[in-house]
C-alpha positions as CSV (number, residue, x, y, z in Angstrom):
1,L,-3.5,-12.2,33.0
2,M,-1.2,-13.5,35.8
3,Y,1.8,-13.1,33.5
4,H,1.0,-9.4,33.2
5,L,0.7,-8.6,36.9
6,P,4.1,-6.8,37.2
7,W,3.1,-4.6,34.2
8,L,-0.3,-3.8,35.7
9,R,1.2,-3.0,39.0
10,L,3.5,-0.4,37.3
11,I,0.7,1.1,35.3
12,F,-1.9,1.1,38.1
13,P,0.0,1.2,41.4
14,S,-3.2,1.6,43.6
15,A,-5.3,-1.0,41.7
16,K,-7.4,-3.5,43.6
17,Y,-7.1,-7.2,42.6
18,I,-9.7,-10.0,43.0
19,H,-8.0,-13.4,42.8
20,M,-10.6,-16.0,42.1
21,V,-9.3,-19.4,43.0
22,R,-10.8,-22.7,41.9
23,D,-9.8,-26.2,42.8
24,G,-6.8,-26.9,40.6
25,R,-8.1,-30.3,39.6
26,A,-11.3,-28.8,38.4
27,V,-9.4,-26.1,36.5
28,V,-7.1,-28.7,34.9
29,H,-10.1,-30.8,33.9
30,S,-11.8,-27.8,32.3
31,M,-8.6,-26.8,30.5
32,M,-8.2,-30.3,29.1
33,R,-11.8,-30.4,27.9
34,K,-12.3,-26.8,26.6
35,Q,-8.8,-25.8,25.5
36,D,-7.1,-29.0,24.5
37,Y,-4.3,-28.8,27.1
38,S,-2.5,-31.9,28.2
39,L,-2.7,-32.9,31.9
40,G,0.9,-31.7,32.4
41,E,0.4,-28.4,30.6
42,A,-2.8,-27.5,32.4
43,S,-1.5,-28.4,35.8
44,T,1.7,-26.4,35.3
45,R,-0.3,-23.4,34.1
46,W,-2.6,-23.5,37.2
47,K,0.3,-24.0,39.6
48,D,2.2,-21.1,37.9
49,S,-0.9,-18.8,38.1
50,I,-1.1,-19.5,41.9
51,Q,2.6,-18.8,42.4
52,L,2.5,-15.7,40.2
53,F,-0.3,-14.2,42.2
54,Q,1.5,-15.0,45.5
55,K,4.6,-13.2,44.2
56,H,2.4,-10.3,43.1
57,T,0.9,-9.9,46.6
58,A,4.3,-9.7,48.1
59,N,4.7,-6.4,46.2
60,I,1.3,-4.7,47.0
61,N,-0.5,-3.5,50.0
62,S,-2.7,-6.3,51.5
63,E,-5.7,-4.0,51.4
64,N,-5.4,-4.0,47.6
65,Y,-6.2,-7.6,47.0
66,I,-8.7,-10.2,48.1
67,E,-8.8,-13.9,47.3
68,V,-12.1,-15.7,46.9
69,R,-12.6,-19.4,46.3
70,Y,-14.9,-20.0,43.4
71,E,-16.7,-22.8,45.3
72,D,-17.4,-20.3,48.2
73,L,-18.8,-17.8,45.7
74,V,-21.1,-20.4,44.2
75,Q,-22.3,-21.8,47.5
76,N,-22.6,-18.5,49.4
77,T,-23.1,-16.0,46.6
78,H,-24.9,-13.3,48.5
79,E,-22.3,-13.3,51.3
80,K,-19.3,-13.4,49.1
81,L,-20.6,-10.8,46.7
82,G,-21.2,-8.6,49.7
83,E,-17.6,-9.0,50.7
84,L,-16.4,-8.2,47.2
85,C,-18.6,-5.0,47.2
86,T,-17.1,-3.9,50.5
87,F,-13.6,-4.6,49.2
88,L,-14.3,-2.5,46.1
89,N,-16.1,0.2,48.1
90,I,-19.2,-0.1,46.0
91,E,-22.8,-0.5,47.1
92,F,-24.3,-4.0,47.1
93,K,-27.5,-4.2,45.0
94,Q,-29.9,-7.1,44.9
95,E,-29.8,-6.9,41.1
96,M,-26.3,-8.2,41.2
97,L,-27.8,-11.6,42.1
98,S,-30.0,-11.6,39.0
99,D,-30.0,-14.6,36.7
100,I,-29.9,-12.3,33.7
101,P,-26.2,-12.0,32.8
102,P,-24.9,-8.8,31.4
103,N,-23.0,-8.7,28.1
104,M,-19.8,-10.4,29.0
105,G,-17.9,-9.7,25.8
106,D,-16.3,-12.6,23.9
107,T,-18.0,-15.8,24.8
108,E,-17.2,-17.6,21.5
109,L,-14.0,-19.1,22.7
110,P,-14.5,-22.6,24.1
111,H,-13.1,-21.8,27.6
112,L,-15.4,-18.8,27.9
113,S,-18.6,-20.6,26.9
114,N,-20.0,-20.6,30.4
115,V,-19.3,-17.0,31.3
116,S,-22.8,-15.8,30.6
117,R,-24.4,-18.6,32.6
118,S,-25.6,-18.2,36.1
119,L,-23.4,-19.4,38.9
120,T,-23.9,-23.1,39.4
121,N,-22.2,-25.9,41.3
122,E,-22.9,-28.2,38.4
123,F,-19.3,-28.3,37.3
124,M,-17.5,-28.0,40.6
125,N,-16.8,-31.7,41.1
126,Q,-17.2,-33.1,37.6
127,W,-13.4,-33.7,37.5
128,R,-13.9,-36.4,40.2
129,N,-16.0,-38.5,37.7
130,D,-14.1,-37.7,34.5
131,L,-10.4,-37.9,35.5
132,S,-8.9,-41.3,36.0
133,S,-7.4,-42.3,39.4
134,L,-4.0,-42.0,37.8
135,E,-4.7,-38.5,36.6
136,T,-6.1,-37.5,40.0
137,N,-3.1,-38.9,41.9
138,Y,-0.8,-37.1,39.6
139,L,-2.6,-33.8,40.2
140,N,-2.8,-34.4,44.0
141,L,1.0,-34.8,44.0
142,K,2.0,-32.1,41.6
143,L,-0.4,-29.5,43.1
144,Q,-0.2,-30.6,46.7
145,K,1.3,-27.4,48.1
146,E,-1.2,-25.1,46.3
147,L,-4.2,-27.4,46.9
148,T,-3.3,-27.4,50.7
149,L,-2.8,-23.6,50.7
150,Y,-6.4,-23.1,49.6
151,K,-7.8,-26.0,51.6
152,Y,-8.7,-28.3,48.8
153,S,-8.4,-31.9,49.9
């Protein structure tokens, strides 16, 4: 989707954007496991997506986008969902917190297999156990600017 932001901006000039950010090391770990990306490919893709959204926000009104850290949404679901509803000018309803997921479309692809699951912190730090120290050091260096920007240490 990030690669299509300029096109979306032209088609929908007053669109609102929610940028869900997740720790790049967790994203890379997931991409390596679920999509068969290499460490270098996955880290470049995450870094590019962050930079593409930053470039996009330079061209739109700051009232038309919000950034939410995935970890914050998982740990403070009620609060963050309320903020998102306010941003979208929609009413917050308690049913939004239900564990019964709606039909989320295509969940057959490996990287979408968890879409219909309830929010969980189960996978937030799995990368810490699964990635080698060499892989982690590589990511910390390559993604340092973006990890720092979103307060991932």
